[in-house]
C-alpha positions as CSV (number, residue, x, y, z in Angstrom):
1,X,5.8,41.1,-24.6
2,X,2.4,42.3,-23.5
3,X,3.6,42.4,-19.9
4,X,6.8,44.2,-20.9
5,X,8.9,41.3,-19.7
6,X,10.7,41.3,-23.1
7,X,11.9,44.3,-25.0
8,X,10.4,45.2,-28.3
9,X,6.8,44.3,-27.5
10,X,4.3,45.8,-29.8
11,X,1.2,44.9,-27.7
12,X,0.1,47.6,-25.3
13,X,-2.2,46.6,-22.4
14,X,-4.1,48.9,-20.2
15,X,-3.2,48.7,-16.5
16,X,-6.3,46.8,-15.6
17,X,-5.7,44.3,-18.4
18,X,-2.1,43.8,-17.3
19,X,-3.2,43.3,-13.7
20,X,-5.8,40.8,-14.8
21,X,-3.2,38.8,-16.9
22,X,-0.6,38.9,-14.1
23,X,-3.3,37.6,-11.7
24,X,-4.1,34.7,-14.1
25,X,-0.4,33.9,-14.4
26,X,0.1,33.9,-10.7
27,X,-3.0,31.6,-10.2
28,X,-1.7,29.3,-12.9
29,X,1.7,29.2,-11.1
30,X,0.0,28.3,-7.8
31,X,-2.1,25.6,-9.5
32,X,1.0,24.2,-11.2
33,X,2.9,24.1,-7.9
34,X,-0.1,22.3,-6.2
35,X,-0.2,19.7,-9.1
36,X,3.5,19.1,-8.8
37,X,3.3,18.6,-5.0
38,X,0.4,16.2,-5.4
39,X,2.4,14.3,-8.1
40,X,5.4,14.1,-5.8
41,X,3.2,12.9,-3.0
42,X,1.7,10.2,-5.3
43,X,5.2,9.1,-6.4
44,X,6.2,8.8,-2.7
45,X,3.2,6.7,-2.0
46,X,3.9,4.4,-5.0
47,X,7.4,3.9,-3.7
48,X,6.0,2.9,-0.3
49,X,3.7,0.4,-2.0
50,X,6.5,-1.1,-4.0
51,X,8.6,-1.4,-0.9
52,X,5.7,-3.1,0.9
53,X,5.2,-5.5,-2.0
54,X,8.9,-6.3,-2.0
55,X,8.8,-7.1,1.8
56,X,5.7,-9.2,1.3
57,X,7.4,-11.2,-1.5
58,X,10.4,-11.8,0.7
59,X,8.2,-13.0,3.6
60,X,6.2,-15.2,1.2
61,X,9.5,-16.7,-0.1
62,X,10.7,-17.3,3.4
63,X,7.4,-18.9,4.4
64,X,7.6,-21.2,1.4
65,X,11.1,-22.2,2.5
66,X,10.0,-22.9,6.0
67,X,7.0,-25.0,4.9
68,X,9.3,-27.0,2.6
69,X,11.6,-27.7,5.5
70,X,8.7,-28.7,7.7
71,X,7.3,-31.1,5.1
72,X,10.8,-32.6,4.5
73,X,11.3,-33.2,8.2
74,X,7.9,-34.7,8.7
75,X,8.5,-37.0,5.7
76,X,11.9,-38.0,7.1
77,X,10.2,-39.0,10.4
78,X,7.8,-41.2,8.5
79,X,4.2,-41.3,7.7
80,X,3.0,-42.5,11.1
81,X,4.5,-39.5,12.8
82,X,2.9,-37.3,10.1
83,X,-0.5,-38.8,10.8
84,X,0.0,-38.5,14.6
85,X,0.7,-34.7,14.2
86,X,-2.3,-34.3,11.9
87,X,-4.6,-36.1,14.3
88,X,-3.1,-34.0,17.2
89,X,-3.7,-30.7,15.3
90,X,-7.3,-31.8,14.3
91,X,-8.1,-32.6,18.0
92,X,-6.8,-29.2,19.0
93,X,-9.0,-27.5,16.4
94,X,-12.0,-29.6,17.5
95,X,-11.4,-28.7,21.1
96,X,-11.1,-25.0,20.2
97,X,-14.3,-25.2,18.2
98,X,-16.1,-26.8,21.2
99,X,-14.9,-24.0,23.5
100,X,-16.1,-21.4,21.0
101,X,-19.5,-23.0,20.7
102,X,-19.8,-23.1,24.5
103,X,-19.0,-19.4,24.7
104,X,-21.6,-18.7,22.0
105,X,-24.2,-20.7,23.9
106,X,-23.4,-18.8,27.2
107,X,-23.7,-15.5,25.3
108,X,-27.0,-16.4,23.9
109,X,-28.5,-17.1,27.3
């Protein structure tokens, strides 16, 4: 009513007061638009996070299935085969550690 946007207003503002109020309203509009944009951006990011978590859950589930299959196959081959594979993997790790230690020694010189 004070800005004469509605008919029948009883409040009379001077031109300077009206300009000041209009300026404040425009500033509030800009701030509100900025807040809404930031909110929408935040919602978009949350959706991306949810999608990434879903993908991670799918991959984890698939990984668990594969590990289960591997364990079942190794058990089916027998414990000796299981032990042989374990020893083989241990030797590979030991060899890799030895090579890393050699590199460290060479770097230290």
